[in-house]
Backbone bond lengths (Angstrom), bond angles and torsions (degrees), N, CA, C in turn:
res aa  C-N    CA-C-N  psi(-1)  N-CA   C-N-CA  omega(-1)  CA-C   N-CA-C  phi
1 M - - - 1.460 - - 1.647 113.60 -
2 L 1.204 118.21 127.42 1.521 121.65 176.23 1.521 112.28 -73.13
3 L 1.241 116.33 132.58 1.513 119.86 -178.85 1.550 106.45 -117.26
4 I 1.358 110.58 131.13 1.395 122.96 175.77 1.575 115.61 -115.18
5 G 1.335 113.36 117.86 1.382 113.13 -170.42 1.651 111.88 -77.12
6 E 1.280 113.86 134.13 1.429 122.93 -176.42 1.622 113.07 -91.24
7 N 1.169 121.67 9.43 1.413 119.37 -158.97 1.519 114.38 -92.71
8 I 1.346 119.82 4.82 1.385 123.89 166.99 1.575 107.57 -114.26
9 H 1.284 111.85 93.52 1.508 122.55 -169.60 1.577 110.10 -147.87
10 I 1.373 110.46 122.70 1.448 114.04 -173.27 1.459 116.38 -62.59
11 I 1.401 117.23 -7.90 1.484 116.98 174.67 1.491 113.32 -60.60
12 S 1.354 111.49 -25.01 1.527 122.43 175.30 1.453 110.02 -77.18
13 K 1.291 119.27 123.54 1.494 121.48 177.85 1.542 109.88 -60.28
14 L 1.293 117.88 -39.75 1.446 119.69 -177.36 1.624 110.59 -64.15
15 V 1.335 113.02 -40.42 1.541 116.23 173.89 1.472 111.92 -63.98
16 R 1.366 116.48 -51.93 1.369 117.35 -177.59 1.590 115.28 -58.61
17 N 1.332 114.99 -39.80 1.487 114.39 -178.45 1.552 108.56 -72.32
18 S 1.364 112.29 -30.79 1.551 113.39 -176.39 1.565 109.46 -64.44
19 I 1.382 109.43 -40.74 1.543 114.15 -178.10 1.501 111.81 -71.67
20 I 1.338 116.56 -40.26 1.490 118.49 178.08 1.547 107.81 -63.77
21 N 1.380 123.12 -43.97 1.342 122.98 -178.59 1.580 115.40 -85.54
22 R 1.344 114.53 5.95 1.558 120.87 -177.75 1.497 108.75 50.60
23 D 1.313 119.38 48.82 1.492 123.55 173.85 1.486 109.98 -84.46
24 E 1.374 114.73 90.26 1.462 119.51 -176.31 1.610 110.68 -63.73
25 T 1.275 116.61 -32.36 1.528 120.05 -178.47 1.451 107.79 -59.83
26 A 1.351 117.78 -49.78 1.510 121.69 -172.83 1.503 109.73 -65.21
27 I 1.359 119.84 -40.63 1.408 122.94 -178.93 1.495 112.02 -72.67
28 A 1.393 117.59 -30.56 1.386 122.69 177.89 1.573 113.39 -69.44
29 E 1.288 112.07 -31.67 1.412 115.42 172.10 1.504 116.28 -64.69
30 L 1.313 113.06 -43.79 1.519 119.46 176.64 1.491 111.28 -64.13
31 V 1.315 119.10 -34.69 1.471 121.58 175.97 1.470 110.62 -65.95
32 K 1.284 121.56 -38.82 1.460 128.06 179.49 1.432 112.81 -68.61
33 K 1.315 115.42 -31.23 1.510 119.08 -178.47 1.509 110.32 -79.07
34 Q 1.397 115.38 -10.02 1.452 116.40 177.96 1.564 112.81 -107.52
35 S 1.356 110.70 33.23 1.522 115.96 -177.30 1.581 111.52 -71.42
36 N 1.393 116.71 -12.93 1.390 121.79 -179.58 1.521 112.27 -86.04
37 M 1.399 116.23 -0.86 1.443 120.19 -172.29 1.603 106.65 -101.83
38 D 1.288 110.16 165.14 1.492 119.92 178.83 1.563 106.42 -90.46
39 F 1.279 120.49 -37.33 1.436 124.15 -176.50 1.575 105.21 -138.84
40 I 1.357 111.23 154.00 1.483 119.55 176.47 1.565 108.37 -113.47
41 D 1.306 116.83 125.91 1.485 118.40 175.31 1.492 111.12 -90.51
42 L 1.399 110.16 138.84 1.356 116.90 -175.25 1.483 107.08 -120.26
43 N 1.350 116.08 94.31 1.509 125.18 -164.73 1.615 103.43 -98.32
44 I 1.281 114.24 105.53 1.553 113.84 178.83 1.516 107.78 -119.83
45 G 1.359 118.28 19.47 1.512 122.51 179.56 1.446 112.49 54.64
46 P 1.397 120.81 -137.73 1.474 119.43 -177.03 1.592 107.81 -81.82
47 A 1.249 116.44 -8.52 1.580 117.40 176.69 1.533 114.09 54.98
48 K 1.372 114.01 56.82 1.338 117.90 179.38 1.560 109.38 -113.82
49 G 1.308 121.05 168.12 1.445 123.24 176.79 1.424 111.05 60.13
50 E 1.346 118.75 -129.39 1.489 127.35 -179.18 1.469 113.92 -59.24
51 L 1.293 118.06 -15.92 1.509 119.46 -174.78 1.573 112.96 -107.76
52 A 1.340 109.35 9.56 1.432 115.73 178.94 1.649 111.22 -71.01
53 K 1.293 121.83 151.16 1.354 125.50 -176.56 1.532 112.63 56.00
54 S 1.323 118.78 32.60 1.464 118.30 176.24 1.499 116.41 -94.58
55 M 1.365 119.34 -19.36 1.423 121.71 -173.34 1.531 114.33 -65.06
56 S 1.296 112.79 -40.20 1.527 115.87 -175.50 1.598 106.05 -77.75
57 W 1.238 117.90 -26.17 1.450 121.08 175.98 1.495 107.38 -68.71
58 L 1.358 120.12 -48.08 1.507 120.00 178.05 1.478 111.38 -62.97
59 V 1.364 120.46 -43.98 1.440 122.46 179.63 1.498 108.48 -53.84
60 D 1.318 118.90 -46.68 1.502 120.32 -178.58 1.497 112.02 -56.34
61 I 1.341 114.40 -43.54 1.488 119.23 -178.31 1.596 112.11 -66.00
62 V 1.345 113.21 -48.50 1.451 117.08 177.90 1.486 108.19 -54.76
63 Q 1.365 120.44 -48.79 1.458 122.65 -174.35 1.620 108.03 -65.71
64 K 1.269 119.10 -26.34 1.386 125.02 -175.88 1.522 108.35 -68.33
65 Y 1.318 116.18 -45.91 1.476 126.83 -169.55 1.570 113.59 -107.06
66 S 1.293 118.04 -2.60 1.483 115.47 -171.06 1.603 106.81 -151.64
67 E 1.287 114.27 155.42 1.524 117.20 170.86 1.636 106.93 -110.07
68 K 1.257 119.87 17.46 1.460 123.60 179.38 1.533 112.33 -69.08
69 G 1.247 111.14 157.94 1.577 117.19 176.78 1.533 107.70 -77.51
70 L 1.246 116.55 165.08 1.547 120.13 -172.32 1.628 108.23 -119.07
71 S 1.257 107.03 149.70 1.510 114.80 173.05 1.529 107.36 -129.86
72 F 1.392 115.44 116.86 1.386 123.33 -176.88 1.544 109.33 -92.36
73 D 1.287 110.75 100.84 1.539 123.51 -172.01 1.464 110.25 -96.46
74 T 1.302 124.95 87.11 1.449 121.69 178.29 1.561 105.32 -166.21
75 S 1.301 115.94 153.77 1.456 122.51 174.46 1.533 109.81 -87.83
76 N 1.294 122.75 0.23 1.432 126.84 -175.35 1.501 110.12 -93.15
77 I 1.316 119.01 106.21 1.493 126.36 -177.52 1.485 106.02 -58.54
78 S 1.344 124.74 -45.48 1.466 122.19 -172.95 1.623 107.67 -68.62
79 E 1.285 122.24 -30.52 1.450 119.78 173.27 1.522 114.65 -64.02
80 I 1.366 110.91 -41.89 1.515 115.51 -179.08 1.552 107.93 -63.95
81 E 1.319 119.84 -44.55 1.414 122.55 177.10 1.520 108.64 -63.19
82 D 1.328 125.82 -41.90 1.386 124.74 173.66 1.533 114.78 -53.72
83 G 1.396 109.14 -38.80 1.490 115.38 -177.57 1.599 110.84 -65.27
84 F 1.328 108.33 -45.60 1.525 116.34 178.93 1.462 113.07 -59.33
85 S 1.332 115.62 -32.05 1.557 122.35 -171.26 1.546 105.08 -71.13
86 V 1.327 126.86 -24.90 1.391 125.58 177.06 1.509 114.31 -109.71
87 C 1.333 121.52 -0.38 1.361 127.59 -176.14 1.560 113.03 -74.28
88 R 1.209 120.61 133.73 1.427 125.11 -176.75 1.576 114.33 -80.52
89 D 1.345 113.69 -32.54 1.441 118.96 -178.86 1.552 107.14 -132.94
90 V 1.339 117.62 87.79 1.435 123.23 -170.45 1.542 110.44 -70.83
91 E 1.330 117.76 -25.47 1.495 115.85 177.49 1.541 115.83 -77.62
92 N 1.378 114.40 -15.98 1.430 118.84 177.84 1.506 108.86 -94.71
93 V 1.302 122.34 45.57 1.496 133.02 178.59 1.450 116.76 -122.17
94 F 1.243 117.93 147.53 1.526 124.65 167.47 1.502 109.87 -106.17
95 I 1.256 113.35 129.47 1.520 116.03 166.67 1.552 104.86 -93.33
96 N 1.233 113.85 124.25 1.541 119.32 -178.52 1.561 108.33 -123.87
97 S 1.238 122.41 94.40 1.484 121.78 13.91 1.614 106.30 -166.47
98 T 1.281 117.22 178.67 1.409 123.43 170.61 1.558 108.26 -108.45
99 S 1.247 114.50 173.50 1.531 120.80 179.07 1.633 101.44 -139.58
100 G 1.339 115.02 -169.03 1.416 122.60 -179.27 1.532 112.12 -86.50
101 D 1.378 118.37 -0.84 1.459 120.58 176.92 1.501 115.02 -72.67
102 E 1.310 114.45 130.57 1.554 118.07 -164.46 1.549 112.96 -58.62
103 D 1.309 113.54 -41.17 1.552 108.12 -179.34 1.446 114.96 -74.38
104 K 1.390 119.25 -36.25 1.464 116.68 176.85 1.545 110.53 -73.31
105 L 1.309 122.76 -32.49 1.341 124.14 174.35 1.519 114.96 -60.49
106 E 1.314 112.16 -41.37 1.492 119.33 177.81 1.516 111.09 -66.88
107 S 1.267 121.45 -41.45 1.517 121.64 -179.59 1.450 115.60 -78.13
108 M 1.289 117.32 -31.09 1.430 118.93 -176.90 1.537 108.73 -83.44
109 T 1.321 119.40 -32.30 1.459 119.01 175.83 1.557 110.44 -69.92
110 N 1.284 116.25 -32.91 1.539 120.60 -178.84 1.529 106.15 -64.22
111 L 1.391 117.91 -39.19 1.363 119.45 -179.25 1.669 111.79 -73.83
112 A 1.294 114.40 -42.67 1.476 116.80 174.98 1.504 111.50 -59.35
113 S 1.364 115.99 -38.00 1.511 116.68 -179.26 1.567 110.63 -68.90
114 L 1.320 110.72 -46.47 1.571 117.55 -178.62 1.518 111.94 -53.89
115 Y 1.374 115.99 -42.18 1.433 116.92 -174.38 1.474 114.37 -105.55
116 N 1.302 119.66 3.32 1.480 128.54 178.04 1.566 107.91 52.77
117 C 1.308 118.48 45.16 1.439 124.94 -178.87 1.539 111.99 -99.91
118 N 1.313 112.52 -175.23 1.472 118.80 -179.50 1.558 102.53 -91.70
119 L 1.397 115.69 149.62 1.506 120.99 -179.72 1.530 105.58 -126.42
120 V 1.308 120.56 131.79 1.331 125.94 173.43 1.599 108.12 -93.69
121 A 1.373 122.79 118.75 1.333 128.34 -177.47 1.461 113.27 -111.23
122 L 1.344 114.22 119.08 1.463 120.18 179.61 1.516 112.83 -84.11
123 T 1.325 120.40 128.83 1.435 119.29 -177.79 1.558 108.44 -85.26
124 M 1.400 113.52 71.57 1.446 118.09 178.95 1.580 104.12 -158.14
125 C 1.231 114.76 164.98 1.537 122.05 176.46 1.569 105.70 -150.29
126 K 1.345 116.56 168.76 1.447 118.60 -178.87 1.504 108.47 -67.25
127 E 1.286 120.56 -36.58 1.351 126.44 -177.75 1.464 120.21 -56.92
128 T 1.337 112.53 -40.33 1.443 124.37 -174.36 1.545 113.32 -108.24
129 G 1.346 115.08 -24.54 1.401 120.96 -166.02 1.509 109.17 70.50
130 I 1.344 117.25 -144.87 1.417 120.97 176.23 1.518 109.36 -90.15
131 P 1.352 121.36 114.17 1.430 124.70 -174.54 1.596 106.78 -54.93
132 K 1.358 112.37 149.16 1.517 117.52 173.78 1.538 113.61 -80.48
133 T 1.361 117.54 -21.98 1.459 119.86 -171.63 1.560 110.39 -115.91
134 S 1.304 113.07 152.33 1.407 116.95 174.25 1.495 113.52 -63.54
135 D 1.366 116.73 -32.25 1.547 114.34 177.99 1.459 112.64 -63.86
136 A 1.331 115.63 -36.68 1.540 119.24 -174.04 1.523 106.97 -73.61
137 R 1.315 115.11 -37.32 1.580 115.13 173.13 1.395 112.58 -61.69
138 L 1.334 121.06 -41.76 1.473 126.49 179.56 1.498 108.53 -59.10
139 E 1.341 115.29 -47.00 1.515 119.96 179.95 1.529 117.09 -52.47
140 L 1.473 111.54 -39.89 1.395 119.25 175.86 1.538 112.54 -71.47
141 A 1.325 112.36 -29.06 1.540 119.73 -178.01 1.542 105.93 -67.61
142 F 1.262 117.11 -39.54 1.501 124.12 -177.59 1.580 103.88 -69.25
143 L 1.092 121.69 -46.60 1.515 122.35 177.03 1.489 113.91 -59.35
144 I 1.304 120.70 -42.78 1.432 128.78 176.85 1.545 108.82 -63.34
145 N 1.369 115.16 -50.03 1.373 122.41 179.00 1.513 116.80 -58.01
146 E 1.386 114.88 -39.76 1.417 115.84 174.93 1.578 112.23 -59.46
147 K 1.299 113.34 -39.79 1.466 113.41 -177.64 1.592 111.05 -70.30
148 C 1.331 114.44 -35.42 1.440 117.66 175.88 1.518 112.96 -60.57
149 L 1.309 114.82 -44.41 1.430 118.01 177.69 1.467 115.03 -66.40
150 E 1.284 121.48 -26.81 1.489 126.75 171.73 1.494 111.31 -63.99
151 K 1.422 114.30 -32.26 1.500 118.44 -178.13 1.515 111.84 -97.24
152 G 1.366 115.89 11.94 1.457 120.70 175.75 1.573 114.08 70.45
153 I 1.342 114.84 21.82 1.492 118.74 174.07 1.551 108.77 -88.32
154 S 1.292 110.81 124.10 1.491 116.16 -173.62 1.500 112.08 -77.49
155 N 1.313 117.64 156.43 1.342 118.10 -175.46 1.545 121.10 -62.75
156 D 1.392 114.28 -23.87 1.359 119.58 176.54 1.573 115.03 -79.65
157 R 1.384 111.43 -0.32 1.568 114.66 171.15 1.413 112.22 -100.38
158 V 1.389 118.78 -5.87 1.456 118.94 -176.46 1.495 109.66 -104.16
159 Y 1.398 114.78 124.15 1.487 120.53 -177.86 1.486 106.61 -111.84
160 F 1.312 119.21 107.78 1.464 122.62 175.18 1.523 116.22 -78.24
161 D 1.300 116.33 129.81 1.341 123.16 178.53 1.600 112.32 -107.44
162 P 1.357 115.83 109.21 1.514 116.64 -175.07 1.604 112.14 -78.51
163 L 1.370 113.84 6.45 1.463 117.87 173.31 1.568 115.29 66.01
164 V 1.313 115.30 99.45 1.463 119.61 179.34 1.498 111.37 -81.19
165 I 1.260 113.71 130.78 1.571 121.73 175.36 1.535 105.12 -103.08
166 P 1.293 115.91 144.00 1.418 122.52 175.14 1.489 113.95 -54.27
167 V 1.374 117.78 127.47 1.509 118.99 -179.53 1.550 108.90 -61.87
168 S 1.240 119.96 -26.11 1.451 122.53 177.41 1.442 113.16 -71.96
169 V 1.371 119.48 -15.73 1.488 126.48 -178.02 1.379 112.95 -96.91
170 E 1.352 117.39 -55.09 1.482 126.42 178.26 1.521 105.32 -138.36
171 Q 1.369 115.63 97.44 1.403 122.49 -175.31 1.564 111.25 -62.98
172 N 1.362 118.61 -39.69 1.452 121.86 -176.14 1.541 113.87 -65.03
173 Q 1.389 114.22 -23.61 1.424 115.80 -177.55 1.575 114.50 -69.33
174 A 1.226 122.82 -18.22 1.393 127.44 172.71 1.526 108.71 -52.54
175 M 1.275 114.78 -59.21 1.418 126.16 -178.81 1.557 110.14 -60.35
176 E 1.377 117.84 -41.97 1.505 119.11 177.51 1.576 108.48 -61.48
177 V 1.273 117.29 -39.55 1.533 117.63 179.80 1.497 110.34 -60.82
178 L 1.395 117.13 -46.18 1.439 120.11 174.83 1.455 117.26 -58.59
179 N 1.309 114.16 -38.39 1.494 118.57 176.40 1.542 110.11 -72.66
180 T 1.295 119.78 -34.50 1.469 120.76 175.96 1.544 112.71 -62.39
181 I 1.359 114.45 -43.32 1.442 119.05 -177.71 1.608 106.58 -61.08
182 K 1.377 116.99 -48.46 1.452 116.05 179.11 1.508 110.73 -57.97
183 M 1.315 119.13 -46.81 1.411 121.25 -179.19 1.516 117.03 -60.13
184 L 1.236 113.26 -36.89 1.499 122.64 174.41 1.561 110.26 -61.69
185 K 1.281 114.13 -43.47 1.453 116.49 -175.48 1.469 110.99 -77.34
186 E 1.346 122.01 -14.32 1.359 119.86 -177.79 1.545 115.09 -111.12
187 S 1.353 112.34 -1.47 1.459 118.24 -172.29 1.644 114.57 -104.12
188 F 1.248 117.07 -2.74 1.384 120.39 179.23 1.552 114.49 -124.23
189 E 1.303 123.37 144.40 1.371 128.43 175.05 1.506 112.35 -134.57
190 P 1.410 121.96 116.40 1.451 120.41 -9.03 1.504 119.06 -57.80
191 Q 1.290 120.72 173.14 1.335 123.95 -177.36 1.555 107.24 -72.49
192 V 1.423 111.46 147.91 1.376 126.06 166.39 1.541 110.54 -86.52
193 K 1.356 120.36 170.55 1.360 125.41 176.26 1.441 111.52 -101.57
194 T 1.237 119.31 166.77 1.538 123.24 178.42 1.564 106.26 -136.03
195 I 1.431 108.55 150.83 1.446 120.33 -175.01 1.492 107.96 -148.63
196 I 1.390 118.69 152.58 1.492 123.28 172.69 1.492 104.39 -145.37
197 G 1.354 111.46 151.48 1.400 124.76 163.12 1.489 111.24 -86.01
198 L 1.304 114.97 90.89 1.452 126.44 -166.47 1.673 111.21 -54.36
199 S 1.283 112.61 -45.94 1.552 113.00 -172.17 1.458 113.68 -65.91
200 N 1.295 117.42 -13.86 1.476 122.07 -177.98 1.526 108.52 -61.99
201 I 1.236 119.57 -38.93 1.394 124.38 -174.24 1.484 112.65 -55.15
202 S 1.354 119.81 -37.54 1.441 124.74 176.02 1.486 120.23 -96.52
203 N 1.288 118.54 6.06 1.484 123.11 -178.37 1.645 105.45 -60.52
204 G 1.330 112.07 129.27 1.456 114.29 179.97 1.476 117.02 89.90
205 S 1.345 116.32 -4.69 1.476 122.04 175.04 1.470 105.48 -90.83
206 P 1.352 120.99 163.11 1.459 123.65 177.69 1.515 108.66 -64.73
207 L 1.377 110.64 143.57 1.548 118.37 -175.74 1.426 109.97 -53.54
208 E 1.226 128.34 -38.74 1.485 133.68 -175.31 1.558 106.43 -67.47
209 L 1.304 120.61 -31.56 1.517 121.60 179.05 1.493 113.91 -84.88
210 R 1.341 118.43 -25.14 1.467 120.56 -171.80 1.527 116.46 -51.76
211 P 1.297 118.50 -50.56 1.445 124.21 178.03 1.604 111.06 -50.77
212 L 1.269 111.77 -48.53 1.576 118.19 -176.66 1.511 108.34 -64.68
213 I 1.233 117.58 -51.80 1.535 122.90 -179.83 1.529 107.38 -57.36
214 N 1.271 120.51 -44.29 1.363 124.28 -179.29 1.526 115.43 -62.09
215 R 1.327 109.76 -45.43 1.560 117.50 -179.65 1.503 112.07 -64.81
216 V 1.452 114.17 -43.59 1.477 115.80 -172.33 1.460 108.58 -71.44
217 F 1.378 116.31 -42.49 1.495 117.76 174.33 1.490 119.30 -61.28
218 C 1.274 113.46 -34.98 1.423 118.52 171.72 1.565 112.17 -60.35
219 V 1.281 117.37 -48.13 1.461 121.49 177.13 1.502 108.85 -59.70
220 M 1.296 120.36 -41.70 1.455 121.14 -179.16 1.543 109.05 -67.64
221 A 1.292 118.85 -42.31 1.491 120.64 173.82 1.439 115.26 -60.63
222 Y 1.293 114.39 -38.83 1.477 119.49 178.75 1.614 106.57 -63.08
223 G 1.354 117.96 -43.55 1.367 114.35 173.77 1.539 118.47 -64.62
224 A 1.249 116.12 -20.49 1.487 119.08 177.74 1.558 109.14 -81.66
225 G 1.328 119.84 -14.41 1.431 121.57 174.27 1.622 111.77 117.00
226 L 1.335 115.59 18.36 1.468 116.03 -179.46 1.453 112.49 -61.33
227 D 1.364 115.29 143.71 1.414 123.63 -174.95 1.525 113.03 -105.44
228 A 1.358 119.81 -29.66 1.383 124.11 178.84 1.514 113.72 -154.11
229 A 1.300 114.95 154.46 1.449 118.95 179.26 1.493 112.41 -142.07
230 I 1.444 116.09 140.68 1.505 115.86 171.19 1.562 105.66 -91.95
231 V 1.232 114.20 123.94 1.492 119.50 -169.76 1.602 114.29 -136.34
232 D 1.254 114.27 172.21 1.466 121.87 -179.57 1.589 103.66 -82.35
233 A 1.319 116.57 110.82 1.412 116.51 -177.55 1.473 116.04 -72.71
234 C 1.402 115.86 -5.43 1.466 122.67 -179.62 1.551 107.91 -87.06
235 D 1.324 118.18 -13.19 1.373 118.64 -178.66 1.539 114.00 -82.51
236 A 1.329 115.42 88.65 1.465 120.01 -167.72 1.523 110.14 -67.08
237 E 1.267 115.00 -27.55 1.600 119.30 -172.40 1.511 102.43 -76.58
238 L 1.326 120.29 -41.69 1.416 123.69 177.33 1.534 111.61 -55.48
239 F 1.246 118.01 -50.15 1.473 129.35 178.35 1.490 107.69 -57.51
240 R 1.330 119.58 -49.09 1.508 121.26 -179.37 1.583 107.55 -64.37
241 I 1.258 120.63 -43.50 1.472 120.64 -176.92 1.548 109.50 -63.82
242 I 1.317 119.52 -39.19 1.482 122.99 179.94 1.494 108.51 -63.73
243 K 1.365 116.86 -46.23 1.458 119.92 -179.98 1.504 112.52 -63.29
244 M 1.378 112.79 -36.38 1.507 115.59 176.34 1.436 112.04 -67.51
245 L 1.333 121.94 -33.24 1.412 122.49 177.04 1.612 109.13 -67.44
246 D 1.301 111.50 -41.94 1.469 114.66 179.06 1.455 112.66 -58.23
247 S 1.365 118.07 -40.47 1.455 123.96 -175.88 1.471 113.88 -82.67
248 K 1.355 110.88 -23.85 1.538 120.90 -168.75 1.453 114.39 49.06
249 N 1.373 109.56 50.81 1.572 119.62 -178.31 1.568 105.84 -129.70
250 P 1.270 118.32 82.38 1.484 119.54 -174.92 1.444 109.24 -74.77
251 A 1.334 117.61 142.03 1.440 125.42 -177.27 1.513 114.07 -100.18
252 S 1.311 113.40 -4.96 1.515 116.59 -171.18 1.489 111.37 -161.12
253 S 1.220 124.74 171.12 1.501 127.57 173.20 1.564 112.40 -56.07
254 V 1.332 107.48 -42.66 1.521 113.44 -177.59 1.486 108.19 -62.56
255 D 1.394 117.30 -43.47 1.446 117.65 -178.41 1.595 110.11 -63.70
256 E 1.272 118.11 -37.31 1.420 125.93 178.86 1.653 110.32 -62.89
257 L 1.349 110.22 -34.64 1.522 112.16 172.79 1.424 111.16 -69.81
258 Y 1.313 123.64 -44.80 1.455 125.10 177.78 1.506 108.76 -55.82
259 L 1.393 120.07 -48.31 1.365 122.89 -179.97 1.587 110.74 -57.68
260 N 1.226 120.81 -41.73 1.414 132.57 -176.91 1.649 107.28 -63.58
261 I 1.324 108.89 -44.42 1.546 113.72 178.66 1.470 112.28 -65.65
262 A 1.324 119.11 -41.20 1.446 125.25 174.38 1.454 112.85 -59.88
263 Q 1.381 119.31 -44.75 1.421 123.63 177.86 1.434 114.35 -69.69
264 M 1.388 115.66 -26.07 1.449 118.94 177.81 1.502 110.83 -70.17
265 V 1.389 116.22 -40.12 1.496 120.64 175.27 1.521 107.35 -62.27
266 E 1.294 119.50 -49.54 1.488 125.81 -175.07 1.452 109.55 -54.48
267 S 1.398 118.75 -45.63 1.504 124.03 -168.24 1.512 110.78 -94.48
268 F 1.372 116.88 4.12 1.468 120.83 -177.05 1.567 114.86 61.78
269 S 1.283 111.39 31.21 1.549 114.87 -176.86 1.471 105.70 -87.25
270 E 1.408 114.56 -171.11 1.517 119.25 -171.83 1.549 107.03 -112.84
271 I 1.269 116.39 143.89 1.516 117.61 178.77 1.465 111.80 -63.24
272 N 1.370 119.82 -22.26 1.494 119.06 -179.22 1.466 106.85 -71.24
273 D 1.249 121.90 -22.29 1.580 124.19 -178.94 1.510 110.82 -79.08
274 V 1.355 118.92 -18.69 1.532 119.20 -179.42 1.452 108.56 -74.94
275 Q 1.421 115.42 127.08 1.404 127.10 179.04 1.476 108.41 -84.42
276 Y 1.462 112.51 137.29 1.468 120.26 172.69 1.496 108.55 -155.57
277 N 1.323 113.12 165.55 1.471 121.71 178.06 1.524 108.68 -84.10
278 K 1.387 110.48 110.37 1.491 117.82 -174.06 1.586 107.40 -77.53
279 E 1.311 117.27 -9.43 1.530 116.70 171.65 1.531 116.38 -89.61
280 D 1.303 112.20 -5.46 1.484 121.36 177.88 1.569 109.60 -92.01
281 T 1.386 114.52 111.84 1.581 119.39 -173.91 1.513 106.30 -56.92
282 E 1.354 116.09 -50.80 1.456 115.80 -174.42 1.544 114.36 -59.42
283 Q 1.349 118.01 -40.97 1.449 117.08 -178.51 1.516 112.05 -71.30
284 S 1.424 113.72 -31.53 1.566 117.96 173.91 1.505 105.17 -61.19
285 K 1.264 123.56 -45.09 1.471 122.28 -173.79 1.544 109.27 -67.26
286 I 1.278 118.16 -39.65 1.472 119.04 175.94 1.531 112.29 -62.88
287 I 1.331 116.18 -41.54 1.406 114.97 178.79 1.602 115.28 -67.34
288 R 1.421 114.84 -36.41 1.442 119.49 178.33 1.661 109.03 -71.06
289 T 1.248 114.55 -29.47 1.564 118.19 170.66 1.468 109.72 -65.21
290 A 1.319 119.67 -48.25 1.420 121.77 178.85 1.542 115.36 -57.93
291 K 1.339 111.79 -39.19 1.490 118.21 179.64 1.408 110.24 -66.86
292 V 1.283 120.68 -39.58 1.424 125.29 177.58 1.524 110.85 -63.83
293 L 1.271 117.60 -46.26 1.401 123.30 -176.87 1.575 108.29 -63.10
294 L 1.320 116.06 -40.91 1.502 120.62 179.58 1.508 111.76 -76.12
295 G 1.344 119.60 -9.61 1.443 119.83 177.80 1.569 110.19 89.68
296 N 1.326 118.09 5.87 1.520 121.06 179.34 1.490 109.10 -73.74
297 T 1.361 119.74 -27.06 1.436 121.05 -178.25 1.574 110.52 -130.28
298 V 1.231 121.07 137.79 1.488 121.52 -176.24 1.489 109.64 -68.70
299 Y 1.347 117.16 132.40 1.455 122.16 178.46 1.527 112.43 -65.05
300 S 1.311 117.12 136.10 1.447 122.57 159.27 1.495 111.66 -143.57
301 H 1.260 122.95 167.42 1.417 124.25 178.21 1.484 114.27 -64.96
302 S 1.304 114.40 -14.44 1.531 115.38 -175.84 1.606 104.35 -120.40
303 F 1.298 118.94 31.14 1.492 120.34 -177.59 1.554 112.17 -61.71
304 T 1.250 117.32 -32.98 1.559 119.57 176.45 1.478 112.76 -72.56
305 Q 1.261 123.32 -7.02 1.448 120.31 -179.03 1.655 107.50 -105.91
306 I 1.216 116.58 -5.63 1.517 114.86 -179.41 1.424 112.87 -74.93
C-alpha cells in the first residue's frame, strides 16, 4: 500500500505560519519526519492571500531534503502548475484532487494528462454532495473515469477516494466506504486504484481513541482492497501494522488479529467469526472498534470501555 504523509497541512497553525513566514527550517523538519512515507502531501487549501505562490516554495524544500514523491493538494490550478514547474519528476506526483463537477473535472484531467501523473478523484459533486450509498459513489466514479479515458489517462493512474466520514458523525458510512472500495476494485477493467484520507474516520472522537480507530479502519480498508492512504506519518504503530499486512508476517497475537480482520473483510466473513483472546485488553479493544466500524455496535466516545 502506498502511504502519503498528511503532516504538511494548513489546518495546522504551525504549518500555516511557517508557510506564510517562509520558515524553511520548520517545513524541513516536517519533511524529515515523513521519511517513512512514499509521498508527501502539500495541502495549501485554496492558496489565496498570504498563502499565494507557496506550492513551488514547498516543492523546492521537499526536493532539497527528500526523494519522496509529491502530492499537490489544492483547488488552485495556478498553484498546481507552479508546483509542476519546479518538480524534478512530474510523473511521480499526485494531483489532489478532482471531483465529478464538470469544470473541475475538465481542468484537473487536463493537467493529469499533460504530466502523465496520478490523479485523486473524489466520488462527489456539488449537485449531490457526498453520496450516502456505495452505488451512488460508484456511479460518479464511472462518470469521472469516462472523462479520464477521453484524456488518455490510464486506469492505474486514477485513485478514487470514496470519502471517509467520521464514525462519530455518521456511523453507517464507514461500512459504505468499505463497500465502495470493493466495488471500485471489481467494476473497472483494467482496475482503477483506491485511496482514502484515513484520519477523517476518527475526526471528532476523543484524542486517545483516534489512533486505535484509524488503525483498525485502515486494516479493514486494506482487506477491502485499498491501494493508498493519506496518513499521519508520526503514527509509527500504524506504519508498522501496514508493513506487517504487506508482508503477511505477524510478530504477535495482536498482529495475527489484525491480519484476520483484514481477511474477514476480504472474504465477506463476519466479525463474530474472528478468533481473539478475550482476556487480552488490547485485542478486546480492537474487536470492539471493528464492531463499531461495521455498525454492529453503536458508537459512543466510551465504546472501548463497555
